N, C-alpha and C positions, 0 to 999 in steps of 0.2 A: 827752545826745544821740541820735538815734537811728544807728544804723551801717549802713551800708550794704554788704552781701556781694555783692562779686559771683563767680561758681561760672566753673568752666571751662568751662561749656558756654556760657556767654556772651562770654567771652573771644572762643571758638571763633566763636560765631556772629556777633561786632563783626568780627574779623579776616577772615573771610568776603565778610561786605556789604562791607566797604572794597574788597576784591579783584573783586569784582562792579562796585561801581562804577568802580574803575579800568579794566577791562577794556573796560566799556560806552562809557566819555570815550575810550578808546584806538580803539576800534571806530568810533566817529562820528568823532573825528580823520582815522582812514584813509576812512571812506567819502565824507567830504568833499570831501577832496584828491581821491579817484579820480573823486567827482560833478563838482570843479571843471575837472581834467585835462578830462575828457568833454567838460564844456560850452567850452573853449576851443577845441576842434579840430575848425576847420571842416570845412563837407562839402565836397566838390569837387566845381567846376564838370564837367560834361559837353558833347559835341560839339553843335552844333546844325545843323539843315537847314533850307533854304527852299526856294521855287521848283521842287520835288520834281514829275519828271514819270514816268510809268510807261504806258510803251507811248505812243503816239500820242493822247495826253491822254483813253484810254478804260478802262486797266485792264486791256487786252486784248493777247493776242499769237497770230500766227498763223505756225505750223509750219513750219518752212523759210524763212521772210521773217524780212529785219530787224527789230529791235527797237531801242526809244530809251529811253533812263535820262537822268534829268537830276536835279541837287540841287545848290546851292550850302554848301558845308560851311565852318562855323567852329568849329576843334578847342578846347577848352578851355586845352590845353597844345601839343601838336603831333599831328599824326593818325600813329598807329602803324602801321594798315589799315584799307583798304576793301575791304568785301565786299559779293556780292549772290549770294542765295541763292534758287530756286525752289523748295519742296518740296511734296509731296503733304499734303495735309489726311487728316487721321486720321477714320474715319469715310465718307470718299468712294470711290468704286469705277472702279479704270482697267485698262486692258486690261493692263498692265505697270507693273512698279516701276520709279519714274525718279526722276533729282534731277538738278538743276543748279545749280554753284556757280561764284564766280567771284570771283577776287580781285586787285585793281590795286596793285604797288607805287608807282606811278609818285607817288603821292601821297604816299609815307612821310614824314614829315618838314614837310609845308606845315603854315603857322595856316592857310589858309583856301584856300580853292580850288574852284573848277567842275570838276564829275565831269559832263562830258558823254561818255557812250558810246553806240554803236551795237554789236552781236552778233547774233546769228543765232541763232532757237530751230528747235534740231535738228528735223530730220524725222520723228526716231521719237520727238517726245516725246507720249505720249498724251493724248487733247482730255480736257477736264475742268476743276475751279476749283481753284486752287494759293494756297498762302502765299506771297506774295512779300516776301524780308526786304533791307532794304538797312540795312548795319552799317559802323557807323564805332568802330573802338578810338582810343582818347587814350593818349598815352606817361603819363598820370596815372595811370592805372588804369582810368581811367572807359568806359563803351561807351553811345553812342546805338544804339538797333534803332527799326527801322520796320519795320511788320508791317502789310499791303494783302492785298484777295484780287486773284489775278490769273486771269483765264481763258485757257485755252490751246483755239484752233481750228483744224479744219483749213481750209485758206481753201476747198475744194469747198464747206465747208455752210454759209460765210458766208452772208448775205441779198442783200446785194452789196459788190463787190472794189473800190472805184473806183481807177483810176491814173492820175499825172498823167503825158503824153505829147505828143509833137508842141510842143513848148516850142523857138519860134523867137524869136531877138535881134537887132533890125535897128539901125544908126544911121544917121539920117536919110534911111531908106527905104532902106539896101543890109544885107541880112541877114551877118548878121559868127559866128554859130550858129543850129545847127539837130540838135536832139535828139542831146545828146553828142558833136556832132561841131564841132571849133573854126575857122572859116574861115580867122581868126587867132591866131596863139601864145596872147595873150593879148588877152581882150576891153576895151578901153579907151575910154572916150567924154570928151570935154570940157566946159567950160562951155557952155553954149549948145547943145549936140546934144539933136537929140531922140532918145529910147530908147524903145525900143518894143521890148513884154516880150508875147509871146502864146504861149497855153499850151491845150490838150486836154486836159478829164478823161474819159476812156471808162468803161463797166459803172457807169453811174449810177442810180437810180432814186429816185421821193419827192421829199424836200424835200432843197434842200445849199445850201452859201454856201461862194463862193471868194475869198479873198484872195493878190493878189500886192504882193510889197512888196520894199524895198530894205532892208536894214541895214547899219550899219557894222560891220566882222570886231574891231575894236579896242573893239566896244561889250560883247564878250564874250557876247553875249546869243544863245541859239538855240532860238526856239519854233518848237516842231514841231508845235502843234494850234492852231487858233483861239483856244480859250479862254484860252489863257497868252499874246495878243497883247498887247505893250506900246504902246500909240501914239504914248507919249513918246520911243519909240525906232526908230520903224519908218517909216519913206515909202510908204504907201497909191500902187500904180499903177494896182490893179484892186481891185473889189469886185464880186459877183455872187453872184444867187442864183437858185435853181431850183426850182421849187412843183410839186406831184402830177404829177411822170415817172413813165410806167407801167413796160415791162418795160426792162429795162438798154440804153442806149444811147449813144451818144456824143455831147458838148456840141462842135458844128462851130467853134462862136468863142465868146469869151468876150464880145466886144461887148455882146451881145444874147443873155438867157438866159430865154424867157417873159417879154417886155416889160420886163425888168429890164437896164438899162445901166450898164456901169461902162468907164473909159478903160483905153486899153491903150497908151497911149503918156506921157510927161512929159519934160519938158524940163529940161534938167541947170541948177539954177541956179531951179528954179521957186518961188514965193513961198506955195502951196500943195500938198498932196497933191490924190487923188482919191478921197477919203473920202467917195462920196456915201452921201446928200443935203448933207453938213455937213461939207467938206474942211479938214482941219486944217493950222496955218502951219507949214511945215517950217522949225524954231527949236528951241531948247536944244539936249539929246543930240541930235538928227537934224540940226542944221544943215548943208548941203552943206560938204564938204571934199574933199580930195585924200585917195588910201587905198585900201585894199583895201574892198570892199561883196559882199555876197550878196545876187542875188536868190532870194526863197525864196515858195515856190506851196505855199499850205495849203488844202488843202478838206478839209471835215466834212460828211457825209452826216447831217444831223440825223434826219431817220427812223428810221435804224439805228443812230445814233452810231459812226460807224465814219470814219475819216480815212486822209487819205494828203498827202505832201509831198514835194517837191524843190526842190533846193538847187545853184543855179550861181554860179560866181565872176564879179564885174566889175569893173573899177578904175575910179576918177573921177580925171581930171587937171582941179582944179577950179585952175589957176594963172590 
């Protein structure tokens, strides 16, 4: 019979091999456990924003003038903070170092909200291209950051500077409002009344389009550029266009501009609006009802991509 001899060296190798195998098994078990832990941890949701408007639809700001921002925000958990930042771009040349930051604490704790703000771009802001940031911090630790280009210009250097003015409201032929002057404390019109809404735009040239619309306040809808008009929510009273005007001039009437007609009056309770050439039915979300409305005047110079707007409150008694 053959005898197998096991040396001390062989015994040591066998013991070490066993230890290595056990260590590898333990490492594999721990690795798999860690991997499973990572796999079961879901990624956190982040806030979202829709209907974002930066400026009056053109991502442009005039220093010393009003600036408009709008966004519909839905938080993942709850809003912790809402911020806007305008920062100078690296590599751009400016006449001075400047930045602009705003925080709006009134939205903190909300799940979803409409961020609709107006603020003045300081007159000392240097002209140039900027990075515009809209930031929403969530209570769950996540962040939404929207970054867009913004151009800041001095009003003296814009090719055209349209302004809405000489806005007049009449009820059944009697004037009740004239350019920021309320003849009556509250502008009230009733079912069956003829409501006339007249406005002028000065300082225009080239091509342009104007809409005069009524919007329910409870719609929580604030379009300040024609590009963002939702015709399911607005009652069009006037739609006019102009083509090829020369030097900056004044539109004396909105009933006719270069042969294009648009009505200035609407009867409260009318079945259709004045969105010519195809009038829209006044139904659905914009159905006539009692309550607060806004008369919104929106003008866009399509030649130079510059917009202007104005808002006047009106009350409708539809009993």
